[in-house]
N, C-alpha and C positions, 0 to 999 in steps of 0.2 A: 504493500500499500503506500509505504514512505517512498520506495523507488519510483512508483508510477507517479507520484505527487512531483517528484524532482524532474521526472521526464517531459511532463506535461508543462512545468515552468520552465525547462531549456527549451522546449519545442516555441514556447511563447517567446521567449527572448530571441531565439533566431529568427522567428516570423517579424517581430516588431524590427530588428535590425535590418533585414532584408527588405523590408518594406521603406524603411526609411534611405536606403542606398540610391534608389532612384531619383530621389529629391535633391542629392547633392549632385548628380550627375545632370538634372535639369539645371540646376542654376550655374553649372559650368557653361553652358552656352544659352544665347538667348532663343525664346521661342518667336520664330516670326510668323505673322498672320499675312492678311490680304495686301493686294497692290493698296497703295493709299496715295495722298496727295504730294508731289514734290515740293520742297521749300521755293518759293519763289527766288532766292538768291540763287540756289542751286540751278533752278530752271535757265535763269539767265546766263549762268556760267556755262552751261551746256549749249546756249546759242553761238557763245564765242569759241568753246572747244568741242566741237561737234564729233571730234575722233574719240573722246573720251567718255561720251555718254551713251554708247550704245549696248548691244548684247554683249555678255561676256561667256567664256567658257568656264561653265561652273565645274571645277575639277574636284571638288569637295574640300573640306579644311585642310590647311597645309600641317603638315607633321614637323613640328619644330625641334631642331637639335641646338647644342651649344653655341656654335657658329652662328646659326640663324638669329636666335636670341642675341649675342653680342652685336650683330649687325643692324636688329630693331632698337637696340637700347642706343646704339652709338646715333643713329638717324633722330631719333625722339630728341635725345640731348641736345644734338647738334642744333636742332631746330628751335627748341625752347630756348637755348642760349644767343642763338644769332638773331632772331626775331625780336623786334621790339612790340609789345602789347599795345594797340592802338585801336580806335573804334572805325569802323567803315568811314561815317562822316571826317574824322580825321585825316585818313589816307586818301581817302577816293571822293569826298564830297558829297557822298550819298548814302542811303541806310541800306543794309542787306545787300551789299555787293561782295559777291564770293570771287576771290581771284588768288593765283599764285602771289604772295608776298614777296618783294624783294629787301625791304629792311626792316617794314613794320605791317602789322595786320592784325585781326582780331581772331577769335578761337576758330572759326572754320578755316580761314587762311592758314592758320598753322597745320590743321588737319590735312587741308589740300596738298601742300608742300610735302608733308610726311608721306601721303599716298604716292605722289609722284616719284619721289625719291625711292621709295621701297619696291614700287612697281620697275622703276630703272634697275634696282638690284635683283630682280628676278622674282619677285612674291607676285602672284596673280592678283588681279584686278578683282576679282572674286571674292578673294579673302582680305580686301582693305575697302572697308566701308563706312562711308560717312555716315554719322549718326547724331541726331538731334536729342538731347536730353533737357530735363529739367533740374537746376539745381535746389538745394534744401530750402533757399530761399525766394522759391518760384520763378527766378530768372531763367531765360532760355540759354542754351549753350550746345556746343557742337563738339564732338570727339571724333577720334578715328578707331573704328573697332577691327581689331586682327583676328580673323577668324581661324582658329587652331584646332587641331585634332584633341589637344588638352582642354579647349574652351574658347570663349570669346574674351579676347584681353583688349585694354582700353590705352590709348595714347592720347594724352591730355596736355594742353598747353599750360593747365594750372598746377599740374602735378608732374615731376620728373620720373616718379617710377610706374612702370606699366603695372597695372593692376588688374585680375580678373574681373569682369564687368559687375558682378555680384558684390564685389569688395569694396566699390566707389559709394559715393553718397548719393548719386542720381537718381532721379526717375526715368527710365527710358521710354521714348515715344514713339521714334521710327528712325528707319536706316536703309540705305541703299539696297537695292535687290542684288543677291550675289549672282543671278542670270542675268542682269541688264543695270549698268552703271547709271542709266537715265532714268529708273523707275525707283521708287521707295516702297517699303512694306512696313506695316505695323509690327511692334514689338508686343507679344502679347503676355508676357510675364514681367513686362518693364517696371510696374509699380511695386512688385513685391521686394525687389532690390533696396528700396528706399526705408522700408520697414525693416528688413536684415541688417543694414548697414547702420542703424543707430546704436551710438556708443555709449 
């Protein structure tokens, strides 16, 4: 009787731990939904850079090794250190103007430059996705998502450390589609992150 009780308890513990495992796997990568509206700044960017906003070959998430991570970290830091933060109005004289920065730019300009440099280094466009988030104070923000087999990681001009998306303080709204750089998709589990990131 006592052994049977222990076996039942042990089975319950295993069942609980195995049901918890998929949740951690789910938070490693964003769950994307349907095609949604493209940010106006990105739409205008695509009108000027048509070759960068079409269908992409979705080869699946990249399998990162130590050399690839070193390259990504190097490019992320280089852009964060060399580009001066400035608003679109200060740099371009208008709101929501997405462009590759020369010396200064705002969040989406940082992300665009990192994306271009990483694509030039051999990472597929389908794994480098412009992403719109909301900061804890409610302000909109843009980051670059690196889609890997280990999960979705965020390159951010406000933070030098590259973090798993679920370890950031943001609420995720939408990102570029992995199958088409000119299309955007919703992020279905984007609001779960903000709750999980409260310290």
